[in-house]
N, C-alpha and C positions, 0 to 999 in steps of 0.2 A: 483337223486339229487334234483329235484324239489319237489318230494314227501317228501324227508327227511327235507327239509327246511319248507315245510308246516306243517309237523308234529311238528317240534320244535316251530314254530310260535303258534300252537294251545296249546301246553304245556305252553308256556309263557303267553298266554292269559288267560289260566285257573288257573294260580297261584294266590293264595289269597294274596291280598294286606293288610298288617297289619296296624292297626291304630297307629297313633302316641300316645305316652304314655300320661296318664292323671290320676289323683287321682280317684280311683273307690269308695272311701268313702268321705264323707264331713269331715271337720276338727274336729267337736265335736265327731262324731263317731270314728274317728281315734285316738283321745286322750283317749277316754274310752277303746278302744281296746288295746292301749299301756299300760295303767294303769293296765288292767287285766293281761297282760304279766308280768308286773313289780310285782304285788302282788303275782302271782303264782310262778314266776321264779327268780325274781331279775333283776338287771340291765344288766347282761350278761357279756361276749358274749354267744350267743345261736345259736344252729344250726337251720336250717329251720324245722327239725323234732320237736325240742324243741318248737319253736315258734307255730308250729301247735297245740301242746298240750296246750300251754299257751292261745291260741285263743279258746280253747274248741273243737278242732277237734281230731279225732282218729289218724290221720296221715297226712302227707303232701299231698296236692292235689291242683287243680287249684284254688279253692276258697281261700286257704290259700295263694297261690302265689299272687293273686290279692290284698289281704289285706296287706300282707308284702309290696308290691309295693306302696300302698297308704300311708302307715306309713312312708316309705322312701321318698316319694314325699314331704311330710310336714316337713321332717327333724327330725322326731321323732325316727327313727331307723338309725343307722350308720353301714355301712358294712365294715368289715376288714377281710381279709384272709378267705373269705367264710362264716364267722359267723357274727351275727348281735348283736349290743349293743343298749340299750335305750340311747338316747342322753341327754345331760344336758338340752337342750331346752325343751325336753319332760318332764323332772322332774319338771321344773318350771311351767308347765301347769296342773299338776295333781290336784291342790287345786283350780281350777278356780271357783268351786262352792262357796267357802268361801272367796276368795280374789279377788280384782280387778286385773285381769291379761290382760287388754286390749292391753297393749303394746306387750306382749308376744304372745297373740292370733293373733294380727295383723301381727306380724313378721312371724308366722307360716302360716297364710293365704296366705301371699305373697311369700312364699318359692317356690311352684311349678312354673316353668317358664311359663307354660300355663296361670295360674291364674294371675300372675303378668302382663302378656301381656294383658289380658282381662281387668284387673282393670285399667291399664294405658290407654287403648283404650276408655273405657266407663266412665272414672271418671267424676263426675259432672252431668252425664246424666242418663237417664233411660236405663235399660237393654232391648234390642230389643226382641220382641216376637219370632223372628226367629233366636235366638241365636244358637240353634242346627245346623241350616243350615249354619250359619257363621263359626262355629267350623269345620264343614265338608269341606267347600269351602276354607276357609282361613287358617286353622290350621292343616289340615291333620288328623282330628279325623274321624274315620269311621262312616258312616251315622247311623248305627245301635247302635253305642256307644255314639253318640253326645248328645242325650237327657239326658242320665245319667251324662255326663260330665258337661252339662249346669246346671242340677239340683244341682250337688255337688258344683259348683262354686257359685251359689246363696245362698245355704244353708251355705257354709263356710263364705261368707262375711256378711250374716245376723247374724251368730254366732259372728263374730267379731264386730258387731254393726256398720258396714259401709254401708250395704245395707238396706235402709229403704224406704218402700213404692215403692219398685222396683227402687229406685234411688241410684246410687253408690256415696255416699258422703264421701270423704276420710278425715281422721282426720288431723288437723293442729298441727303436732307434732314438727315443727321447723326443720331447716336444720341440726342441729347436734343431733337430737333425737336419732340416732342409735349409737352414739359414744361409749356408754357403753354396747352395746348389739351386740356381734359378730354374733349371730345367724341370724340376719337379712341379713348379708352380705354373709351368708353360702348357698352354693347350693349343691344339691345332684344329681350326674349324674345317671339317672335311668338306670338300667340294661336292655340291649337289646332295647334301644330306637331307633326307626326308624323314621326319619323325613318324612314329606310329600314330594310330588314331587316338583321340582324346581318352578313350576308355582304357587303353592298354599301354600307353606310351610310358617310357621309363624316364621321365623328366623332359623338360624343354631343351632348346638348343644350348642354353648356358647352364643347364641344371643336371643334377644327378639325383635319381630317386632311389631310396632304400625302403624296402617293404619289410616290416617286422612280422614275427610269427603271429602277433595279435591282430594283424590286419591293417595296422596304422601305416600310412605312407609318409615318409619324411623326405622333403626335397631340399637339397643343399645347392648352393652356387658351385659351379664346376671348379672355381679357383681353390676350393677346399679338398679337391680330389686326393692330393697327396696325404694330407692329414687324416682323411677318412680311411684310406687304405692302410696307413700305419696304425689305425685303431685309436687315434687320440680322442675320439668321441665315444669309444665303445662303452665305457661305464655309464655315461649319461643315457645313451640309447638303450642299454640293457635295463636300466632303472625304469625308464619310461615304458618299455615293453612289459616289464613285470607288473607295473602298477595298473595296466589296463586289461590284464587277463582275468 
């Protein structure tokens, strides 16, 4: 009996812990990949095998799965009944080279729950050099994946014109800026997402956690992601943080 328990414990200890989901592409790369699918295949719906061909692969593989996941994180792909369609939000981004699409780009950048939480946490300040370590300890990103997640976050918000000289300066779009843009309020529940352990998770499945410098943890429903990233709660959060120091 003792041997059997020890055996089970060893098996549990050797089990690989999966990283919490994050976009494996930056937003600009994701938009270009989505446009390639659209140009080759149309809006859809498409099977995963078809998406693989649209992305330039001979068949479905791990690399295709990672890319499909990234497009879904940004709300560029929508899944229904096992197939994927290019979202209306993605269609509005295809001409970003020719037109000012800052509002749409900003909305897409804030769609991944992880990116919305990071933007809310570091709004108005500089991104820390140890961001990969923060992603690993506070948000459940695997240590070997954290550098890529940090890189894609920075590249995404630079593309959105929000991260400048390593400072995250959010646009002043006004309280009602998203009234005519439902895509900002939309969230995509990533397939097979697994949160971090209870001690270091960055909010639950429908939540976004913000950690203040005072150590206080504030958890918002994910539906407020767009307002958080625009800084609509900034003054209230700053006041709370200052009163607890």
